[in-house]
Backbone as a printed PyTorch tensor [residue, N CA C, xyz], in Angstrom:
tensor([[[ 83.7180, 123.5790, 106.1130],
         [ 84.5580, 124.4990, 106.8650],
         [ 84.3500, 124.3170, 108.3710]],

        [[ 83.0820, 124.1610, 108.7930],
         [ 82.8110, 123.9450, 110.2100],
         [ 83.4710, 122.6630, 110.7050]],

        [[ 83.4340, 121.6290, 109.8530],
         [ 84.0540, 120.3600, 110.2420],
         [ 85.5550, 120.5280, 110.4310]],

        [[ 86.1670, 121.2930, 109.5450],
         [ 87.6060, 121.5370, 109.6420],
         [ 87.9360, 122.2940, 110.9160]],

        [[ 87.1530, 123.3300, 111.2090],
         [ 87.3810, 124.1120, 112.4250],
         [ 87.1810, 123.2630, 113.6730]],

        [[ 86.1680, 122.4330, 113.6420],
         [ 85.8760, 121.5910, 114.8000],
         [ 87.0100, 120.6070, 115.0600]],

        [[ 87.5200, 119.9990, 113.9910],
         [ 88.6050, 119.0550, 114.1510],
         [ 89.8760, 119.7520, 114.6330]],

        [[ 90.0840, 120.9850, 114.1660],
         [ 91.2710, 121.7390, 114.5920],
         [ 91.2590, 122.0150, 116.0850]],

        [[ 90.0670, 122.1210, 116.6570],
         [ 89.9610, 122.4280, 118.0860],
         [ 90.5360, 121.3060, 118.9450]],

        [[ 90.5180, 120.0760, 118.4300],
         [ 91.0030, 118.9600, 119.2290],
         [ 92.1580, 118.2260, 118.5550]],

        [[ 92.5430, 118.6650, 117.3590],
         [ 93.5060, 117.8940, 116.5760],
         [ 94.8560, 117.7470, 117.2630]],

        [[ 95.4080, 118.8410, 117.7890],
         [ 96.7470, 118.7870, 118.3760],
         [ 96.8280, 117.7910, 119.5220]],

        [[ 95.8040, 117.7850, 120.3690],
         [ 95.7940, 116.8680, 121.5040],
         [ 95.2910, 115.4780, 121.1000]],

        [[ 94.2680, 115.4590, 120.2450],
         [ 93.5970, 114.1990, 119.9370],
         [ 94.4470, 113.2830, 119.0690]],

        [[ 95.1650, 113.8360, 118.1020],
         [ 95.9360, 113.0130, 117.1800],
         [ 97.0060, 112.1940, 117.8820]],

        [[ 97.4450, 112.6450, 119.0530],
         [ 98.4790, 111.9180, 119.7820],
         [ 97.9110, 110.7450, 120.5880]],

        [[ 96.5920, 110.6490, 120.6690],
         [ 95.9680, 109.6200, 121.5030],
         [ 95.8880, 108.2680, 120.8150]],

        [[ 95.7170, 108.2690, 119.4830],
         [ 95.5400, 107.0240, 118.7430],
         [ 96.4870, 106.9890, 117.5500]],

        [[ 96.9950, 105.8180, 117.2510],
         [ 97.8940, 105.6770, 116.1100],
         [ 97.1590, 105.9390, 114.8010]],

        [[ 95.8510, 105.6540, 114.7820],
         [ 95.0250, 105.8940, 113.6000],
         [ 93.7880, 106.6800, 114.0300]],

        [[ 93.7560, 107.9560, 113.6500],
         [ 92.6310, 108.8130, 114.0360],
         [ 91.3080, 108.2820, 113.5050]],

        [[ 91.3600, 107.5910, 112.3550],
         [ 90.1360, 107.0740, 111.7600],
         [ 90.0050, 105.5700, 111.9510]],

        [[ 90.6740, 105.0370, 112.9890],
         [ 90.5120, 103.6400, 113.3560],
         [ 89.1780, 103.4260, 114.0640]],

        [[ 88.8530, 102.1780, 114.3250],
         [ 87.5360, 101.8370, 114.8900],
         [ 87.3020, 102.5170, 116.2350]],

        [[ 88.2690, 102.4300, 117.1440],
         [ 88.0950, 102.9930, 118.4830],
         [ 87.9790, 104.5040, 118.4390]],

        [[ 88.8440, 105.1410, 117.6800],
         [ 88.8320, 106.5960, 117.5740],
         [ 87.5270, 107.1000, 116.9700]],

        [[ 87.0580, 106.4450, 115.9240],
         [ 85.8080, 106.8640, 115.2830],
         [ 84.6210, 106.7340, 116.2350]],

        [[ 84.5830, 105.6460, 116.9830],
         [ 83.4800, 105.4500, 117.9230],
         [ 83.5160, 106.5040, 119.0180]],

        [[ 84.7120, 106.8510, 119.4720],
         [ 84.8440, 107.8730, 120.5070],
         [ 84.3670, 109.2300, 119.9920]],

        [[ 84.7360, 109.5720, 118.7600],
         [ 84.3160, 110.8520, 118.1870],
         [ 82.8200, 110.8910, 117.8970]],

        [[ 82.2410, 109.7300, 117.5860],
         [ 80.7930, 109.6790, 117.3700],
         [ 80.0450, 109.9270, 118.6800]],

        [[ 80.5410, 109.3440, 119.7650],
         [ 79.8800, 109.4800, 121.0540],
         [ 80.2220, 110.8020, 121.7430]],

        [[ 81.4620, 111.2640, 121.5480],
         [ 81.9240, 112.5040, 122.1870],
         [ 82.6550, 113.3600, 121.1500]],

        [[ 81.9330, 114.0300, 120.2830],
         [ 82.5560, 114.7320, 119.1540],
         [ 83.3030, 116.0160, 119.5100]],

        [[ 83.0400, 116.6000, 120.6600],
         [ 83.7040, 117.8550, 121.0230],
         [ 84.5110, 117.6850, 122.3080]],

        [[ 85.4630, 118.5620, 122.5410],
         [ 86.2390, 118.4970, 123.7930],
         [ 85.3530, 118.5620, 125.0350]],

        [[ 84.2880, 119.3660, 124.9700],
         [ 83.3730, 119.4670, 126.1140],
         [ 82.6950, 118.1380, 126.4000]],

        [[ 82.3400, 117.4000, 125.3290],
         [ 81.7120, 116.0950, 125.4960],
         [ 82.6790, 115.1110, 126.1660]],

        [[ 83.9300, 115.1470, 125.7420],
         [ 84.9330, 114.2640, 126.3190],
         [ 85.2110, 114.6030, 127.7800]],

        [[ 85.1500, 115.8960, 128.0860],
         [ 85.4110, 116.3290, 129.4540],
         [ 84.2400, 116.0000, 130.3780]],

        [[ 83.0280, 116.0110, 129.8140],
         [ 81.8260, 115.7900, 130.6230],
         [ 81.6080, 114.3170, 130.9830]],

        [[ 82.0660, 113.4030, 130.1200],
         [ 81.8230, 111.9860, 130.3780],
         [ 82.7110, 111.5040, 131.5240]],

        [[ 82.1700, 110.6450, 132.3470],
         [ 82.9360, 110.1440, 133.4920],
         [ 84.0260, 109.1770, 133.0190]],

        [[ 85.0300, 109.0240, 133.8430],
         [ 86.1290, 108.1160, 133.5100],
         [ 85.6300, 106.6880, 133.3700]],

        [[ 84.6810, 106.3200, 134.2260],
         [ 84.1460, 104.9510, 134.1810],
         [ 83.4200, 104.6840, 132.8700]],

        [[ 82.5570, 105.6290, 132.4460],
         [ 81.8250, 105.4530, 131.1910],
         [ 82.7760, 105.5030, 129.9900]],

        [[ 83.7680, 106.3710, 130.0870],
         [ 84.7470, 106.4830, 129.0040],
         [ 85.5600, 105.1940, 128.8860]],

        [[ 85.8900, 104.6170, 130.0340],
         [ 86.6280, 103.3480, 130.0410],
         [ 85.8170, 102.2520, 129.3760]],

        [[ 84.5180, 102.1920, 129.7110],
         [ 83.6250, 101.1890, 129.1210],
         [ 83.5220, 101.3690, 127.6150]],

        [[ 83.3820, 102.6180, 127.1890],
         [ 83.2680, 102.9330, 125.7570],
         [ 84.5210, 102.4870, 124.9970]],

        [[ 85.6830, 102.8460, 125.5310],
         [ 86.9460, 102.5190, 124.8710],
         [ 87.2070, 101.0100, 124.8760]],

        [[ 86.8790, 100.3680, 125.9850],
         [ 87.0960,  98.9370, 126.1130],
         [ 86.2510,  98.1570, 125.1140]],

        [[ 85.0000,  98.5760, 124.9510],
         [ 84.0960,  97.8900, 124.0320],
         [ 84.5000,  98.1370, 122.5810]],

        [[ 84.8170,  99.3930, 122.2530],
         [ 85.1760,  99.7400, 120.8780],
         [ 86.4770,  99.0790, 120.4470]],

        [[ 87.4210,  98.9370, 121.3860],
         [ 88.7310,  98.3730, 121.0570],
         [ 88.8000,  96.8680, 121.3020]],

        [[ 87.6830,  96.2870, 121.7300],
         [ 87.6170,  94.8570, 122.0420],
         [ 88.6470,  94.4690, 123.1080]],

        [[ 88.7040,  95.3020, 124.1460],
         [ 89.5500,  95.0050, 125.2890],
         [ 90.9600,  95.5450, 125.2160]],

        [[ 91.3130,  96.1790, 124.1170],
         [ 92.6850,  96.6830, 123.9750],
         [ 92.9390,  97.8860, 124.8800]],

        [[ 91.9450,  98.7750, 124.9800],
         [ 92.0860,  99.9690, 125.8030],
         [ 91.1830,  99.8770, 127.0290]],

        [[ 91.6360, 100.5350, 128.1030],
         [ 90.8720, 100.5140, 129.3330],
         [ 90.9880, 101.8220, 130.0880]],

        [[ 91.0610, 101.7200, 131.3890],
         [ 91.0540, 102.9130, 132.2340],
         [ 92.2700, 103.8100, 131.9840]],

        [[ 93.4190, 103.2190, 131.7210],
         [ 94.6270, 104.0180, 131.4790],
         [ 94.4620, 104.9300, 130.2630]],

        [[ 93.8840, 104.3780, 129.1920],
         [ 93.6540, 105.1780, 127.9930],
         [ 92.5770, 106.2400, 128.2550]],

        [[ 91.5720, 105.8820, 129.0580],
         [ 90.5180, 106.8390, 129.3930],
         [ 91.1000, 108.0440, 130.1350]],

        [[ 91.9910, 107.7710, 131.0680],
         [ 92.6340, 108.8690, 131.8170],
         [ 93.5170, 109.7060, 130.8840]],

        [[ 94.1610, 109.0490, 129.9320],
         [ 95.0080, 109.7620, 128.9730],
         [ 94.1560, 110.7090, 128.1250]],

        [[ 92.9790, 110.2390, 127.7150],
         [ 92.0650, 111.0660, 126.9180],
         [ 91.6040, 112.2720, 127.7160]],

        [[ 91.2000, 112.0280, 128.9470],
         [ 90.7130, 113.1260, 129.7810],
         [ 91.8220, 114.1310, 130.0710]],

        [[ 93.0250, 113.6480, 130.2350],
         [ 94.1590, 114.5380, 130.4840],
         [ 94.4360, 115.4170, 129.2710]],

        [[ 94.3180, 114.8380, 128.0780],
         [ 94.5420, 115.5980, 126.8490],
         [ 93.4610, 116.6510, 126.6580]],

        [[ 92.2240, 116.2880, 126.9940],
         [ 91.1050, 117.2180, 126.8400],
         [ 91.2410, 118.3990, 127.7930]],

        [[ 91.8120, 118.1550, 128.9570],
         [ 91.9480, 119.2180, 129.9510],
         [ 92.8370, 120.3500, 129.4590]],

        [[ 93.6950, 120.0720, 128.4820],
         [ 94.6290, 121.0800, 127.9830],
         [ 94.1130, 121.8180, 126.7510]],

        [[ 92.9260, 121.4600, 126.2630],
         [ 92.3920, 122.0980, 125.0570],
         [ 91.4530, 123.2310, 125.4230]],

        [[ 91.2810, 124.1660, 124.4590],
         [ 90.3950, 125.3030, 124.7410],
         [ 88.9520, 125.0190, 124.3830]],

        [[ 88.6840, 123.8800, 123.7270],
         [ 87.3100, 123.4830, 123.4410],
         [ 86.6320, 124.3370, 122.4010]],

        [[ 85.3150, 124.1830, 122.3160],
         [ 84.4940, 124.9260, 121.3580],
         [ 83.5970, 125.8690, 122.1310]],

        [[ 83.7240, 127.1490, 121.8860],
         [ 82.9880, 128.1340, 122.6720],
         [ 81.6490, 128.5500, 122.0960]],

        [[ 81.3550, 128.1630, 120.8550],
         [ 80.0890, 128.5780, 120.2580],
         [ 79.6190, 127.5100, 119.2720]],

        [[ 78.3110, 127.5110, 118.9740],
         [ 77.6970, 126.5870, 118.0080],
         [ 78.1390, 125.1410, 118.2340]],

        [[ 78.0660, 124.7000, 119.5000],
         [ 78.5710, 123.3620, 119.8270],
         [ 77.8330, 122.2640, 119.0690]],

        [[ 76.4960, 122.4110, 118.9600],
         [ 75.7180, 121.3910, 118.2640],
         [ 76.1190, 121.2890, 116.7930]],

        [[ 76.3970, 122.4330, 116.1830],
         [ 76.8060, 122.4500, 114.7810],
         [ 78.1650, 121.7940, 114.6020]],

        [[ 79.0870, 122.0790, 115.5330],
         [ 80.4080, 121.4630, 115.4670],
         [ 80.2950, 119.9550, 115.6470]],

        [[ 79.4890, 119.5260, 116.5900],
         [ 79.3150, 118.0970, 116.8500],
         [ 78.7410, 117.4000, 115.6190]],

        [[ 77.7600, 118.0430, 114.9840],
         [ 77.1410, 117.4780, 113.7810],
         [ 78.1580, 117.3550, 112.6540]],

        [[ 78.9810, 118.3880, 112.4960],
         [ 79.9550, 118.4110, 111.4110],
         [ 81.0720, 117.3930, 111.6170]],

        [[ 81.2830, 116.9640, 112.8390],
         [ 82.2670, 115.9120, 113.0970],
         [ 81.6280, 114.5400, 112.9000]],

        [[ 80.4060, 114.3780, 113.4080],
         [ 79.7340, 113.0810, 113.3000],
         [ 79.4310, 112.7180, 111.8520]],

        [[ 79.0210, 113.6960, 111.0660],
         [ 78.5730, 113.4210, 109.7020],
         [ 79.6290, 112.7220, 108.8450]],

        [[ 80.8560, 113.2600, 108.7200],
         [ 81.8450, 112.5590, 107.8880],
         [ 82.2500, 111.1980, 108.4340]],

        [[ 82.2150, 111.0280, 109.7750],
         [ 82.5610, 109.7330, 110.3530],
         [ 81.4930, 108.7070, 110.0040]],

        [[ 80.2190, 109.1090, 110.0790],
         [ 79.1370, 108.2050, 109.7060],
         [ 79.2050, 107.8590, 108.2260]],

        [[ 79.5830, 108.8270, 107.3860],
         [ 79.7350, 108.5670, 105.9570],
         [ 80.8830, 107.5960, 105.7180]],

        [[ 81.9570, 107.7510, 106.4780],
         [ 83.0960, 106.8470, 106.3620],
         [ 82.7120, 105.4360, 106.7680]],

        [[ 81.9700, 105.3070, 107.8640],
         [ 81.5120, 103.9910, 108.3070],
         [ 80.6330, 103.3300, 107.2540]],

        [[ 79.7570, 104.1260, 106.6310],
         [ 78.8680, 103.6080, 105.5910],
         [ 79.6740, 103.1260, 104.3890]],

        [[ 80.6780, 103.9080, 103.9870],
         [ 81.5230, 103.5340, 102.8550],
         [ 82.3040, 102.2640, 103.1490]],

        [[ 82.8250, 102.1470, 104.3700],
         [ 83.5900, 100.9580, 104.7470],
         [ 82.6940,  99.7180, 104.7430]],

        [[ 81.4360,  99.8820, 105.1480],
         [ 80.4910,  98.7690, 105.1120],
         [ 80.2240,  98.3390, 103.6790]],

        [[ 80.0750,  99.3100, 102.7850],
         [ 79.8610,  98.9960, 101.3740],
         [ 81.0620,  98.2610, 100.7860]],

        [[ 82.2640,  98.6830, 101.1680],
         [ 83.4800,  98.0340, 100.6720],
         [ 83.5370,  96.5840, 101.1430]],

        [[ 83.1700,  96.3390, 102.4040],
         [ 83.1510,  94.9800, 102.9350],
         [ 82.1620,  94.1080, 102.1570]],

        [[ 80.9780,  94.6590, 101.8580],
         [ 79.9780,  93.9150, 101.0940],
         [ 80.4710,  93.6510,  99.6750]],

        [[ 81.1530,  94.6280,  99.0970],
         [ 81.7030,  94.4720,  97.7490],
         [ 82.7770,  93.3980,  97.7290]],

        [[ 83.6310,  93.3820,  98.7510],
         [ 84.6760,  92.3580,  98.8450],
         [ 84.0710,  90.9640,  98.9290]],

        [[ 82.9590,  90.8500,  99.6690],
         [ 82.2830,  89.5590,  99.7830],
         [ 81.7480,  89.0970,  98.4330]],

        [[ 81.1850,  90.0500,  97.6770],
         [ 80.6650,  89.7230,  96.3450],
         [ 81.7920,  89.3160,  95.4030]],

        [[ 82.9160,  90.0380,  95.4810],
         [ 84.0770,  89.7150,  94.6410],
         [ 84.5690,  88.3040,  94.9490]],

        [[ 84.6730,  87.9720,  96.2350],
         [ 85.1280,  86.6380,  96.6410],
         [ 84.1840,  85.5610,  96.1330]],

        [[ 82.8840,  85.8290,  96.2270],
         [ 81.8750,  84.8690,  95.7810],
         [ 81.9800,  84.6260,  94.2790]],

        [[ 82.1110,  85.7070,  93.4990],
         [ 82.2020,  85.5810,  92.0450],
         [ 83.5090,  84.9230,  91.6190]],

        [[ 84.5970,  85.2370,  92.3300],
         [ 85.8830,  84.6520,  91.9890],
         [ 85.8530,  83.1410,  92.1500]],

        [[ 85.2240,  82.6630,  93.2120],
         [ 85.1490,  81.2210,  93.4560],
         [ 84.3280,  80.5180,  92.3740]],

        [[ 83.3820,  81.2470,  91.7610],
         [ 82.5990,  80.6700,  90.6770],
         [ 83.4050,  80.5970,  89.3790]],

        [[ 84.2890,  81.5690,  89.1790],
         [ 85.0400,  81.6730,  87.9210],
         [ 86.3690,  80.9340,  87.9740]],

        [[ 87.0900,  81.0650,  89.0960],
         [ 88.4390,  80.5040,  89.1930],
         [ 88.7360,  80.1550,  90.6430]],

        [[ 88.8610,  78.8680,  90.9180],
         [ 89.1460,  78.4190,  92.2760],
         [ 90.6090,  78.0470,  92.4720]],

        [[ 91.4100,  78.2310,  91.4290],
         [ 92.8060,  77.8000,  91.4680],
         [ 93.7440,  78.9180,  91.8700]],

        [[ 93.4710,  80.1300,  91.4070],
         [ 94.4450,  81.2050,  91.5300],
         [ 94.7910,  81.5490,  92.9800]],

        [[ 93.8380,  81.3810,  93.8830],
         [ 94.1140,  81.7170,  95.2930],
         [ 94.9400,  80.6520,  96.0000]],

        [[ 95.2500,  79.5370,  95.3050],
         [ 96.1480,  78.5370,  95.8940],
         [ 97.6050,  78.9390,  95.7170]],

        [[ 97.8530,  79.9750,  94.9040],
         [ 99.2080,  80.4720,  94.7020],
         [ 99.6110,  81.3060,  95.9150]],

        [[100.7930,  81.0920,  96.4860],
         [101.2340,  81.8700,  97.6490],
         [101.1920,  83.3710,  97.3800]],

        [[100.6190,  84.1140,  98.3330],
         [100.5660,  85.5710,  98.2200],
         [ 99.3240,  86.1100,  97.5520]],

        [[ 98.5160,  85.2240,  96.9440],
         [ 97.3400,  85.6840,  96.2170],
         [ 96.0690,  85.3090,  96.9760]],

        [[ 95.3760,  86.3460,  97.4550],
         [ 94.0860,  86.1540,  98.0920],
         [ 92.9680,  86.4920,  97.1240]],

        [[ 91.7690,  86.6520,  97.6400],
         [ 90.6140,  86.9090,  96.7800],
         [ 90.7400,  88.2230,  96.0160]],

        [[ 91.2260,  89.2790,  96.6800],
         [ 91.3030,  90.5840,  96.0240],
         [ 92.3110,  90.5690,  94.8820]],

        [[ 93.5470,  90.1300,  95.1710],
         [ 94.5620,  90.0590,  94.1160],
         [ 94.1360,  89.0700,  93.0340]],

        [[ 93.5380,  87.9580,  93.4490],
         [ 93.0990,  86.9530,  92.4920],
         [ 92.0730,  87.5060,  91.5300]],

        [[ 91.1290,  88.2800,  92.0540],
         [ 90.0920,  88.8660,  91.2090],
         [ 90.6870,  89.8610,  90.2170]],

        [[ 91.6450,  90.6580,  90.6780],
         [ 92.2930,  91.6320,  89.7890],
         [ 93.0430,  90.9090,  88.6690]],

        [[ 93.8150,  89.8860,  89.0240],
         [ 94.6180,  89.1650,  88.0400],
         [ 93.7370,  88.4680,  87.0130]],

        [[ 92.7010,  87.7770,  87.4890],
         [ 91.8060,  87.0610,  86.5810],
         [ 91.0720,  88.0220,  85.6470]],

        [[ 90.5890,  89.1320,  86.2120],
         [ 89.8270,  90.0840,  85.3910],
         [ 90.7140,  90.8090,  84.3860]],

        [[ 91.9490,  91.0910,  84.7440],
         [ 92.8600,  91.7840,  83.8230],
         [ 93.3530,  90.8630,  82.7100]],

        [[ 93.5930,  89.5960,  83.0310],
         [ 94.0380,  88.6480,  82.0070],
         [ 92.9020,  88.2730,  81.0750]],

        [[ 91.7020,  88.1030,  81.6240],
         [ 90.5750,  87.6800,  80.7920],
         [ 90.7340,  86.2220,  80.3930]],

        [[ 90.5070,  85.9320,  79.1310],
         [ 90.6730,  84.5710,  78.6290],
         [ 92.1590,  84.3020,  78.4210]],

        [[ 92.7140,  83.4710,  79.2660],
         [ 94.1600,  83.2210,  79.2070],
         [ 94.5740,  82.5170,  77.9270]],

        [[ 93.6340,  81.8810,  77.2450],
         [ 93.9600,  81.1610,  76.0130],
         [ 94.2940,  82.0950,  74.8530]],

        [[ 94.0640,  83.3780,  75.0350],
         [ 94.4360,  84.3230,  73.9740],
         [ 95.9420,  84.5660,  73.9650]],

        [[ 96.6390,  84.0790,  74.9810],
         [ 98.1030,  84.1520,  75.0090],
         [ 98.6340,  82.7640,  74.6750]],

        [[ 99.2320,  82.6040,  73.4750],
         [ 99.6820,  81.2740,  73.0490],
         [101.0780,  80.9260,  73.5450]],

        [[101.6920,  81.8560,  74.3100],
         [103.0080,  81.5800,  74.8760],
         [103.1590,  82.3530,  76.1840]],

        [[103.8530,  81.7680,  77.1770],
         [104.0170,  82.4420,  78.4720],
         [104.6350,  83.8310,  78.3690]],

        [[105.6150,  83.9950,  77.4510],
         [106.2980,  85.2820,  77.3550],
         [105.3570,  86.3920,  76.8880]],

        [[104.2890,  86.0340,  76.1840],
         [103.3270,  87.0340,  75.7380],
         [102.4850,  87.5350,  76.9180]],

        [[102.1740,  86.6480,  77.8280],
         [101.4480,  87.0500,  79.0370],
         [102.3420,  87.9140,  79.9240]],

        [[103.6240,  87.5400,  80.0090],
         [104.5920,  88.3320,  80.7730],
         [104.6850,  89.7440,  80.1930]],

        [[104.7200,  89.8360,  78.8500],
         [104.8010,  91.1400,  78.1840],
         [103.5290,  91.9470,  78.4030]],

        [[102.3840,  91.2570,  78.4290],
         [101.1100,  91.9410,  78.6530],
         [101.0710,  92.5780,  80.0350]],

        [[101.7300,  91.9280,  80.9840],
         [101.7940,  92.4740,  82.3450],
         [102.8880,  93.5300,  82.4830]],

        [[103.6990,  93.6980,  81.4390],
         [104.7850,  94.6820,  81.4910],
         [105.9370,  94.2390,  82.3640]],

        [[106.0670,  92.9140,  82.5670],
         [107.1360,  92.3720,  83.4050],
         [108.2990,  91.8420,  82.5780]],

        [[108.2440,  92.0410,  81.2550],
         [109.3470,  91.6200,  80.4020],
         [110.4940,  92.6220,  80.4890]],

        [[111.6840,  92.1730,  80.1910],
         [112.8750,  93.0160,  80.3210],
         [112.9700,  93.9840,  79.1500]],

        [[113.2530,  95.2370,  79.4820],
         [113.4450,  96.2720,  78.4750],
         [114.9430,  96.5140,  78.3100]],

        [[115.4370,  96.3610,  77.0760],
         [116.8550,  96.5520,  76.7870],
         [117.0700,  97.9530,  76.2360]],

        [[117.9390,  98.7190,  76.8550],
         [118.2380, 100.0740,  76.4200],
         [119.3620, 100.0570,  75.3960]],

        [[119.0720, 100.5430,  74.1740],
         [120.0650, 100.5840,  73.1220],
         [120.0540, 101.9480,  72.4410]],

        [[121.2430, 102.3960,  72.0480],
         [121.3950, 103.6390,  71.3120],
         [122.6260, 103.5260,  70.4370]],

        [[122.4160, 103.3230,  69.1300],
         [123.5390, 103.1060,  68.2300],
         [124.2290, 101.7990,  68.5620]],

        [[125.5150, 101.8640,  68.8890],
         [126.2780, 100.6660,  69.2460],
         [126.2740, 100.4120,  70.7440]],

        [[125.5910, 101.3080,  71.4880],
         [125.5630, 101.1810,  72.9560],
         [124.4050, 100.3040,  73.3970]],

        [[124.6760,  99.3900,  74.2990],
         [123.6430,  98.5760,  74.9260],
         [123.7740,  98.7150,  76.4340]],

        [[122.6800,  99.0730,  77.1030],
         [122.7090,  99.2410,  78.5500],
         [122.9480,  97.9100,  79.2490]],

        [[123.6560,  97.9720,  80.3540],
         [123.9540,  96.7520,  81.1170],
         [122.9130,  96.4820,  82.1940]],

        [[122.2230,  97.5390,  82.6350],
         [121.1920,  97.3680,  83.6610],
         [119.8630,  97.0050,  83.0050]],

        [[119.1970,  96.0310,  83.5610],
         [117.9360,  95.5690,  82.9980],
         [116.7710,  96.0840,  83.8290]],

        [[115.7710,  96.5740,  83.1390],
         [114.5600,  97.0650,  83.7830],
         [113.3520,  96.4560,  83.0880]],

        [[112.2740,  96.2840,  83.8230],
         [111.0610,  95.7780,  83.1910],
         [110.4560,  96.8700,  82.3130]],

        [[109.7160,  96.4670,  81.3030],
         [109.2080,  97.4250,  80.3160],
         [108.0780,  98.2940,  80.8610]],

        [[107.3040,  97.7500,  81.8020],
         [106.1490,  98.4410,  82.3700],
         [105.1140,  98.8010,  81.2990]],

        [[105.0430,  97.9880,  80.2620],
         [103.9920,  98.1460,  79.2710],
         [102.7900,  97.3220,  79.7140]],

        [[101.7230,  97.3820,  78.9540],
         [100.5680,  96.5510,  79.2620],
         [ 99.7530,  97.0680,  80.4360]],

        [[ 99.1300,  96.1460,  81.1500],
         [ 98.1900,  96.4950,  82.2230],
         [ 98.9100,  96.8690,  83.5150]],

        [[ 98.7950,  98.1230,  83.9630],
         [ 99.4210,  98.5080,  85.2320],
         [ 98.7320,  97.8600,  86.4310]],

        [[ 97.4410,  97.5400,  86.2890],
         [ 96.6910,  96.9250,  87.3880],
         [ 97.1520,  95.4810,  87.5970]],

        [[ 97.3490,  94.7660,  86.4960],
         [ 97.8320,  93.3860,  86.5810],
         [ 99.2450,  93.3610,  87.1560]],

        [[100.0860,  94.2690,  86.6750],
         [101.4770,  94.3170,  87.1290],
         [101.5570,  94.6190,  88.6270]],

        [[100.7560,  95.5720,  89.0850],
         [100.8030,  95.9280,  90.5150],
         [100.2670,  94.7980,  91.3830]],

        [[ 99.1960,  94.1320,  90.9270],
         [ 98.6360,  93.0250,  91.7090],
         [ 99.6570,  91.9000,  91.8500]],

        [[100.3750,  91.6030,  90.7630],
         [101.3900,  90.5490,  90.8030],
         [102.5430,  90.9670,  91.7120]],

        [[102.9450,  92.2240,  91.6110],
         [104.0490,  92.7040,  92.4570],
         [103.6790,  92.6330,  93.9330]],

        [[102.4750,  93.0860,  94.2810],
         [102.0490,  93.0630,  95.6750],
         [101.9180,  91.6330,  96.1900]],

        [[101.4120,  90.7380,  95.3340],
         [101.2840,  89.3380,  95.7320],
         [102.6600,  88.7200,  95.9610]],

        [[103.6060,  89.0310,  95.0740],
         [104.9660,  88.5110,  95.2190],
         [105.6260,  89.0760,  96.4720]],

        [[105.3500,  90.3380,  96.7470],
         [105.9140,  90.9790,  97.9370],
         [105.4060,  90.2970,  99.2080]],

        [[104.1230,  89.9670,  99.2170],
         [103.5420,  89.2740, 100.3790],
         [104.1130,  87.8630, 100.5080]],

        [[104.1990,  87.1610,  99.3660],
         [104.6870,  85.7850,  99.3850],
         [106.1400,  85.7110,  99.8190]],

        [[106.9160,  86.7450,  99.4880],
         [108.3360,  86.7580,  99.8270],
         [108.5700,  86.7540, 101.3330]],

        [[107.5620,  87.1430, 102.0940],
         [107.7180,  87.1930, 103.5500],
         [106.8450,  86.1560, 104.2700]],

        [[105.8800,  85.5800, 103.5510],
         [104.9530,  84.6480, 104.1960],
         [105.1970,  83.1900, 103.8140]],

        [[105.6440,  82.9600, 102.5780],
         [105.8680,  81.5960, 102.1240],
         [107.3220,  81.1990, 102.3880]],

        [[107.5870,  80.1120, 103.1200],
         [108.9600,  79.7410, 103.5010],
         [109.8990,  79.5530, 102.3080]],

        [[109.4290,  78.8720, 101.2650],
         [110.2810,  78.5880, 100.1080],
         [110.5980,  79.8650,  99.3400]],

        [[109.5610,  80.6690,  99.0800],
         [109.7790,  81.9190,  98.3550],
         [110.5610,  82.9200,  99.2000]],

        [[110.3590,  82.8720, 100.5060],
         [111.1120,  83.7650, 101.3890],
         [112.6020,  83.4430, 101.3380]],

        [[112.9290,  82.1450, 101.3200],
         [114.3380,  81.7290, 101.2230],
         [114.9330,  82.1720,  99.8920]],

        [[114.1500,  82.0360,  98.8200],
         [114.6190,  82.4550,  97.5060],
         [114.8140,  83.9690,  97.4690]],

        [[113.8900,  84.6970,  98.0660],
         [113.9850,  86.1610,  98.1240],
         [115.2530,  86.5960,  98.8710]],

        [[115.5060,  85.9710, 100.0030],
         [116.6880,  86.3230, 100.7900],
         [117.9750,  86.0020, 100.0390]],

        [[117.9630,  84.9250,  99.2460],
         [119.1560,  84.5790,  98.4680],
         [119.4140,  85.6190,  97.3850]],

        [[118.3640,  86.1510,  96.7930],
         [118.5240,  87.2030,  95.7880],
         [119.0350,  88.4900,  96.4280]],

        [[118.5080,  88.8170,  97.6050],
         [118.9720,  89.9950,  98.3150],
         [120.4560,  89.8650,  98.6710]],

        [[120.8630,  88.6520,  99.0470],
         [122.2580,  88.4140,  99.4160],
         [123.1860,  88.5830,  98.2130]],

        [[122.6310,  88.3980,  97.0260],
         [123.4130,  88.5630,  95.7960],
         [123.4150,  90.0190,  95.3180]],

        [[122.8150,  90.8810,  96.1160],
         [122.8180,  92.3060,  95.7810],
         [121.6520,  92.7620,  94.9460]],

        [[120.6210,  91.9130,  94.7970],
         [119.4610,  92.2900,  93.9980],
         [118.6000,  93.2930,  94.7650]],

        [[117.9380,  94.1730,  94.0130],
         [117.0600,  95.1690,  94.6270],
         [115.7510,  94.5090,  95.0760]],

        [[115.1540,  95.0460,  96.1290],
         [113.8910,  94.4920,  96.6490],
         [112.8340,  94.4180,  95.5530]]])
């Protein structure tokens, strides 16, 4: 509750300063200056240095002045300042710790994937993360004795709507099987459609024919 109250004290002004409140620069600023009083007390020169270092040169004196101007319009925290500062720093430090763990996990996934399958990441749109998901969801690919069975396992096969003598004219995928495999393939295809020249041309030709994204 204290953390929520503390964030509310600066939220209206602070949220307009950065496109991502929990981005690297914003988090570092809140760690160093968690309350409006802290932001107001720091000099423009020190604030400029802090922002410049955290953003790797993206922000400088102009952003520092913008921050100080925003702080000047806030009412700040009038009581239990240390408690408010602690309650803001704590979740940010926990977030940083979690992000570090995720980075280490991604490295382990990449390492294991290269030991198991070095081919899948040569496919356009598929990096280590998507590759690991696809390989782990498929398992032993030899258990599928035909391509259409693997397609059905991913739920990418066409579902035909029928009722009595009626047959639907619109075709939709069945969405059966592994939702994780299906989403990884869809996201990889979506990336490849904009990054790979050949697939991008094919994608644009389908769009020109009225196909849905």
